[in-house]
N, C-alpha and C positions, 0 to 999 in steps of 0.2 A: 957572294952569300953574307947575309948580313947577320952579325951576331947579336941577339938581345939579351943582356944581361939578366939573370935572375934577381927577382926582387929580394931584397933584405927580408930575413925572417926575424930580426931583432927589433924589439920595441925601442923607439928612439925615446929615452929618458935623459934627464939632467943629471950633471955629475953629483949635485946633491941629493938626488934619489936615489943614485947608484950607491952613494957612500951610506946613507939612512939604510938602505935595505941590508948592507952588508955588516953594519953595525948591531941591528936589531936582530938580524939572523945570529950572529954570535952570542948576543944576550940569551937568545932563546935555548941555543945550544949549550952554554954554561948553566942555565936553569935546570935543563933537562939532566944534566950530569950530577947536579947536586940535589936533584928529586929521584935519581937513579931510574930514570926513565929510558928506554931505549926508542928508537927510530920506529919501531913497528908501534909500540905503545902511543907514540904522539899521531902516528897517521890514524891508527884505530880510534883515538879519541876525537880528532879531526872529522873522520867520517860519520862519527855518532852525531855531531853537532850541527852537520849539515841537512 
């Protein structure tokens, strides 16, 4: 019986891209806190712009 591994489901990105994503995500979280926005507010606003 041959076992075939399941393909990875993660996108291959560089360490720089991963660090930039985490950094920018933290900035967005801080801005949301300072503006008094909840995650639901941000999701609603995002869905209106698409």
